[in-house]
N, C-alpha and C positions, 0 to 999 in steps of 0.2 A: 360436293359434285362438281366436276368441271365439265363444261360443255364444249366440244370441239366444233369449230366453224368449218363446215366443208366448203371447198373452192367451188366458185360458180363459174362455169365454163359458157362460152359464147352459145352453145346450143340451148343451155338452159335459159339465158337471157332472151334469146329469139323466141322460145316457146312461151315465156311470159308476156313478151311483147304483143305476140298474136292472141294471146288469152285476155289480155287487158291493154288494148291499145290506147285507151284513154290516158292511162296512168303514165305512159311514156311520152305520148304526143298528144296534149290536149288540143280539142277541136279549136279552130280559129276565132270561132265565136266566143268561147270562152276566154281565151288569151285577148282578144280584142276587148271584150268587157273588162276585163281585169285593169288593162292598160287605160281605158277610158275613165274608170273609177279613180284611178291613182292620179290621172292627170286633173281631174276635176277636184279632188282633195288638195292637190299641190297648188292650184290656181286660188282656191278658196283660201288656203293658209296664207298665201303670198298676198292675197288682197286684204286679208285681216290685219297683217303686219303693217302693209301700207296705210290702212285706215287708221290704225292706232298709232302711226308714226314711231314704229319700233324699229328705227334705224340702226345699224351697227354702231355708228359714232354715239348716238344717244345711249346705246347699252353700255358702251366702253366708258363713256364719261360718268354714267350713273355707277358703275362698279368702283370708279376711283373715288367717287363721293362716299360710297358705302364703306370703302377702306378706312377712308378717314373718320367716318362716324365710328366704326368700331374700334378705331385705335383710341378714341375718346371715351369709350365705354369702360376702358380699364385703368386702374382697378376698380371692381364693384365696390360701392360703399353706400351705406344707409346713413351716415352721420347721426343726428339727433332723432331721425324719424325711425329708427329700427323698430320700436315696439308698435309704432303706429302702422307700419308695413305688416308686421307680424298679426295684429288684430285685423287689418283689413283682408289679410289672407285667409284667417280663420273664418272671418265673415263671408269670404267667398266660398270656401269649403262647406260652411253651413247653408248657405243658399243652395248649393248644388245637392246636398243630402237631403234637405227638406223637399226640394222640388222633386226630386227622384223618387222618395218614399211615397208622397201623395200621389204622383203620377203612376207609379206601379200598382197603387191600389186602385185608383179610378179606372186604369186600364183593364183590371181583370174581367168586370162585366161586359166591357166592350169587345174584348178580346174573345171572351167565351160565347158571346151571342153573335159575333161576326163570323164563327167557324160554321161550315155547311154541316157537320155532323151534330151540331148542338143546336141549331136554329135552322130547320129545313125551309122555312118560308123566305123565298129568294127576295121579295120586296123589302121586308124587314132588315134582313141581312145586307141588302144593297144600301138602305139608307144608312145603317149603322158603319159600313165599311166607307162610305163616301164622306160621313161625318169625322171619321178618323182622318181621311185624307185632307180635309180642309184644316184640322188642328196641326197637323204635322206638315202641310204644305207651305205654311207661312213660317219664315226663319225666326228663330228665338229673338234676334235682335229687334225685328220689326214688332213682335209680341211686346218686347220690353219698352219700345217707344210708346206704344198704345198704352201699357199699364202705368208707365211714368205720368202720362197725361191724366190718367184715372185716378191713381191712388197717390201721386206725388212721387218725388224723388226717395230713394233708399231701397233696402234689400228686398222689401215686400213686392216691388214691382219685378225685380229679378226673379223671385221665387215664383210669382204668378205665370211669368213668361215660360220658365222651365217647366211648370206643371201642364200649361196648355200644350206646349210642343211636344213633350214626352209622352203625354197621355196618348196622342194620336200614334207616335212611333212604336210604343209598347202594345197598344192595342193591335196593330198589325202584326208585330212579332207573335203576339199570343195567339192570335187566331190562326196564322200558318202553323205554329207548333201544335195546336189543339188538332187541326185538320190531319196532321201526320200521324195521330196516334192510332193504336191498334183497336179495333172495334170489339175484339174478343173479350177484353177486361170489362167493357161495359155490359155486353151481353151476359156475362157471368153474374155481374151484380144485379141486372134485371131478372135473371133466371131464379135467382135466390130470393126474390120479392121486393127488390129495391125499386124506388121510383127514380124519375129523371134526374133529381138533385143528387140521390145518392149514386147514381150512375156516373154523374160528373165528378162527385166527391171522391169516389174509391175507384172509379175505372179510368178516368182522363187525368185528374190532377196529379196523381202519383207519377204519371208518365212525363207530363209537362213541367213539373215544378223545378227539376234541375235547369232545364232550358230558360224558364221563366226568369229563375234567380240570376242565371248566367247573365241574360240579356240586361237585367237591372244593374248588375255590377258594371258592366260595360258602358251603360248609359251614365252611370254615377261618374265614372271615369271621365268620360266625354264631357259631361257637364262641367266638371272642375276646370277644364280648359276654356270652355265656351262661357262659363260665368265670369272669367276675367275680363271678357269683352263687353259684358252686359254693364259693367260699371263706367264705361266710357259715355254711355248714354244717360247716365244718373241712376243706374240701378243699384249702386251700391257695391262694395267689395274693393279688391285690389286694383280693378280696372280704372277707377277714378284717379288714383295716384299714378298709374301708368300713363294715362293720356295726358295728365297735368305735367309730368316730367318730360314727356316728349315735346310737349308743346313749347315748354320753357327751355328746352335743348339742356336739360341736366342729365347728361349721358351716363354719368357715373352712378346715380341713384336710378336711372332706368335699367342699366345692366344689373344692379341688384335686385330690382324687382323681378325682372326676366330670369334670373338665377333662381330666385325663391319660387317662382311658379313652376319651373323646371323640377326643383326637388320635391314639390308637393306632389306634382303630377307623377313623378317616379315612384314615390313612396305609395301613393294610392294604387297606382298599376300594379307594383308588386303585392300589395295586400289583396287586391281583387283577384289577381291571377292565382294566388294560393288558395282563396276561397273557390274560385271556379274549379280548379284542380279536385278539390275536395268533394264539390258537387257532382262533378262528372264521374266520380268514382261509384254513384248511384246510392251513397248512403242515406241522403235525405229522402230519395224516393222510396227507399226500403223502408225506412223508419215511419215514413207518413202512411205507407200501405198497412203497417201492422197496428195502426190506431184504428180500432173498431169500438 
């Protein structure tokens, strides 16, 4: 079906102007307010650039140095360290996987109890939500520094950092998903004689499970990238080799490590996307609903 646009004459425009004058000519207070906000933001941005010494000359010189560094990074090579780099990359993926799985399990009770339709008590819900905010409010890198001091160098510190940070993040995502569920399913389970736990099991969980698993897959994909940085502070993985090569200006091996990280993240991204697509189709939720 094709839509024909009718010509708008001057009389129609004038009628529209009389009907909604604010659309055509905003009041001067609104215009002045917008100009004032734009002026303040422009001034603040200029002050920050001056404070950080972000001069055009400095940026230009930095781009030239960056170009020289990029030329030294080709061709990427691993030399005799190929299998060491591969083992470290596998260790990084293992850190992300274990940390994500444990965090996903620990976040289930926090997320469920943090939802208004599961825990009506506002004080208990408030304490649970604020505890989740504390966990996710501190960056993984800071948690890694804390756990390196607590348990020593190695992947364990990185795993603990991922667990603590992601438990808070997933708990928030879970609670929001639970609060957006349909109450009718829970009422149906309760009408059949089911208790509160069965209401959550058969009324809420089938609705939110695809969302929860999709969130876990995305967090795992993100942790694969962030786990490479945790190694810089001594939490194991490929990050240790990356920081060491950058510090010694071994740019060819640095380039190889970066390419290795990109390929790994690309593969995990493709795998998680395929799994998320399958989950969105509702097959998991439908299969879970049929388990009685």
